[in-house]
Every structure is written in C-alpha cells, then in structure tokens.
N, C-alpha and C positions, 0 to 999 in steps of 0.2 A: 436513407439513414439521416437522423437528426444530428447535425454537427455544429454545435455552438462554437463560437470563436474563443479560443484559449490563447494565452500568451505564447504558447509554443506553436500555434497554428502556422504563422508565417515561415517557421523553420522546417516544417514537415517536407516540403519539396526538396530541400537540401539534404535532409536525412535520407530520403528515398534515392537521390542521386549518388550520394556517397556509398550507400550499401549496394547499389547496382555495380559500382566500380571496384569495391574492395570489401574484405570480409569482416573488418573490425571498425568500431566507432566508439568514441567516448562522448557522452552527451551530458552537459552541465545545465541544470535548470532548477531554479529555486522552488520551494514548496508552492503548490497552487498553480504552477505553469501548465499542467496538464500532461506531463510526459508519461505518467503511468498508464493513462487510458487512451491518449490520442496517438501515441507512436505505434502501438500494436495495430490499431485500426487502420492507420495510414499505410502500413506495410502489408496488409492482408491480401491485396491484389498485385503485389510486386511480381513481375515475371520470373525473377530468379528464385522465388519461393517455390514455384512449380507445384502449387497446390498443397505443399506440406504445412505442418503446424508451426505456430509461433509459441514458444514457451516464455512466459513472463514470470520471473522469480520475484517473490515478495518475502520479506523477512518475518512477517507476522500473519497468523491465520485470519485475523479480523481484516487486515488490509487486502489479503488475497480475495476474500469473499466479497468485500465491498467493491473492489476494482472490477471483478467479473460482473457483478450486478450492474454497475454503472455502464460498462461497455455493452452488455446485453440490452439494456434499456435504450441506448443510443441506436442500436440496430433494430429496435422494436421487437425484440425476442425475449424469451425466458432464458435464464441461465441453464446451461446444458445443451444449448443449440450451437450456434457458431462460436459462442464464448462459454467456457466452463472453467471449473477450478477443481484442484485436488489438494486437499490438506489432510492432516492426520485425522483418521476416523471418518472422513467425509469425502465423497467422490461425486461430483456433478459434471460429468463429461459424457459424450455420446460419440457415435461414429461420425457425426456431422461436425464435431468440435474442431475449430481451426486455431483458436486462441485459447491456450490452456494456462491458467494462472496457478502456480504451485508455490509451496513453501520450500525452504532450503533443503530439508531432509528428503523431500520427495524428489527434488532434482538430483541430489547425490545418488539416490537409489536408481533413478532412471539411467544415469550415466554409467553406473556400475553394472546394471542388468543388461543394457543394450548400448555398448560403446559406439556403435555405428549411428545410432539415432536416425535411422533411415526415414522415419516419418516426420522428422523435425527439420525445418529450414533455418530457424533463427532462435537464439536464446537471448532474452533481454534481462539484464541484471539490474533490478530497480533498487533504489535506496542503498547503493553500494557503500556510501560513506559510513553506514552503521558498522561495517566490518565485523561480521560474525565469522567464527572459524568455519562453520559449514558453508557460508557463502563464499569465502576465499577458496575452500576446497572445491566447491562447485565450479568456480571460474578456472581453477588450475586444471581440473579434469576436462572441462570444455575446451580449453586451449590445447590440451594434449590430443583430444579427439580431432580438433581442427587441423593440427599439424601433422598427425599421423594417418588419419583415416578419412576426414571430411573437409577438404580444403574449400568446399562450397558452403560450409556452415557459417552463418553470420552470427557475430557476437557483438552485442551492444551493452556497454556499461553506462548506466544512468545514475547521476548523483546530484544532490542539492548543494553539498558543501565540500566535497572532496577536492583535493588538489588535482584538477583535471589535466593540467599540463604535464605533471609528473607521471600520472597514470598513462596518459597518451604516449609518452616516450617509452614507458615500460612495455606497453602493448604494441608499439609501433603502429599506432592508429591515429587518424585525424580526430580533431576535437571540435565540437560545435557547442555554442553557448546560447541559451535562451534567456530572454528577459522574464521577469516575474510580474506579479500583480500586487500592488500595495493596497493595504487597507488601514484605515485609521485605528490606532491602538492607544488606549488610555490606561496608564499605569497608576493604580491606587495603592497606597501603603496602608496595610492593616496590621497595626502593632500587636504582637502577642503579649500575653500576660505571663509573668514568670511562674505563677502558681497554677496555671491553667493547663490541663491535658490537651493533647493534640485534637481529640475529637470535639472538645468544647470550643477550641479556637476555630476549627473549620465550621462548626455549626453556626457560630456568630457571623463568620464571613459569608456563608451561604445565605443566611437569613437577610443580611444587609444587601447582598447582591440581588436577591429576589425582589426585595422591596424597591430597589433603586433602578433596576433594569428589566426590560421585557424579555421574553424568550426563555430558552433553556440554559442550563449551566453545565460546563464540563470542568470537573475538579480533579486535578492530578494528585495522587497520594503515593507514598513510597512502596506499599505492598498490600498483599491480600489481607493481612491482619488489621492494618490501619483502615482499609476500606470497610471491613466488617464492623469495626467499632463506630466509625463515623456514620455508616448506614443505619445502624441501630439507633443512634442518637437522633438523627434527622427524622427517621420515621416516627419517633415519639413526639417530636416538636413541631413538625410541619403539618399544615392542614391537608385534607384529602384532595385538594386541587393540585398537589405536587407529587409526582412519582419519583422515588429515589431508586436508581439502578446502579448495579455494580458492573464493572467491565475489567476483567483480567484474564490472563492466559489459562488459568485452571478451571474456568467456567465451562460447562457443557456447551457444545456448539449452538444448540437451540437458544440458550440464554444470551450468548454473544450476538446471535443474529437478531434477537428481539431488540437489543439496544440500537441497532442500525435502522430499524423500522420506525417510521413516523408514528407518533401517538394517535390512536384512532378516536380517543375520547376527549381530545382537546386539552388534556392536562399538561401542565408544564413538567419538564423533566430536569432532574439533577443526576448527572452521570458521574459516578466516582470511579476513576480509572487509574491504572498504572500506565506506564509508557506504551502499553499495547495499543492505545488509541492513537 
C-alpha cells in the first residue's frame, strides 16, 4: 500500500491504541491533516475489528465519492473492492468491501434496518462540526446501539473545528488532536461595482485570476441559479482553452464525478461550486 506521510500519520498508533482499549474516541484535526482517508486505512487490520466493516460517514456525496477513490488508489485497487461507497442513487460496494463510505441518510437507514449492525465493527463520523440533523440522529442511534446491543462497536467522531473537549465529555471519550499543514495564502481584494450584476463581477474576477495565476480555479457561489448565470457568461467570454464546470448537489452523479477527474485535454478549468465542494 502506498502511504504518503500526512500530518495525522504520527497520531495513527495512538488512535489504534485508544480504540483497542475503549469504544469511543473524539479526534480533532484541521482540514488537510488526512483524517478522512488515513484513519480508516489505519484501522483496517485492527484485531478488535474481527474482519468486520468500517463505516465512514461523509455529509456530502462528492466528499464520499472522492474519499473512497483516494483510499482505493492508495491500496492500488478500484473503488468497489476493499473500499467502496454508497450514496443516494449510487452503490459501489461488493462482498469484498471492508471500508464503506456513506452519506448521512444511508447511515440512518442502515441503523434503522439492522440495529445490530453485525457486519460493522466501527463507525467514523467525519466533518462532525457541520452538525446536520441527520448526522446528529445517526450518532444518537449509533450510541443507542452501542449501549443496548453492541458494546464492542467502536465510534469515532472526527472534526476540524468543533469544541472537542466539550464533545469528549458528553461522549465520555478520550480526545486526540492532530496538527495540520499550512500553505501560503494570498488575499486579494476585488472591489465590486454598484451597478454591476453578480455574474459580471465574477466574470471580471475570474478573467483577472486566470491572467495572473497558473492552474485551475475554484469559485464558490451561493446557489445553483448563480452558478448557471455565471457559467453562461464565462462560456461566452473565455477562450476554448478554459473549461467551465458546475458543481452542486442537484447535478447527476456522472457530472459531479467528471469534475473530480483530471482534465485529459490539458485545458485549464474553472469550477463554479456551492459549498458542496
């Protein structure tokens, strides 16, 4: 297995030791630390797992798909082997799958349909700081299963910004913290014009960024309507060497997956996204 060094890598032995001794853990790690992909892989051969599955909960379909793809590549496999995912309208798991990345609604249905979760040894709640109702419900149901039916079930709550000490007290669980990885950030102010529509403002900003910086652009916009307007304007104004792509939760799965794939024709990309990215 190809295992590059992540900021969370030095903490993985402690995570393994804690879960060997107790059923709950709170893990704090900033974005980019590697908690989403490295923790499930590190637990895969844990003796207490006894060959059962690890369920990794992701709040968004795009994140679930990309996490499964990254872990499968680390193992040198295709998605659907050791690592798979289940999201709404798409299922890429097999009888060999040991790490299953799912979205919140899928987990809630699993807990309701099979409270014993006999094939599951651990549930990892990723990005818990986002605090969705379905995520909170999933944790509540999992805690109930652990208390009433499965005292051997491991639960790990992972977060980038949540108050880990307070959550650890609530769960009666130890807390571990990981360092992050810093990157240089340059903040540029791009003043808007009062009489200018949003799509025109964004178009000017994108054109300037493409002229001044190499690589692709990720542009965050409030919603699907704004993305459609900006996309139409950029497609008219940019040359054929730049591809403009949309990314939001209402897109078909195939279109969302396309955004995650590297461009095969060498063109630069401008991705217009909601917070789904």
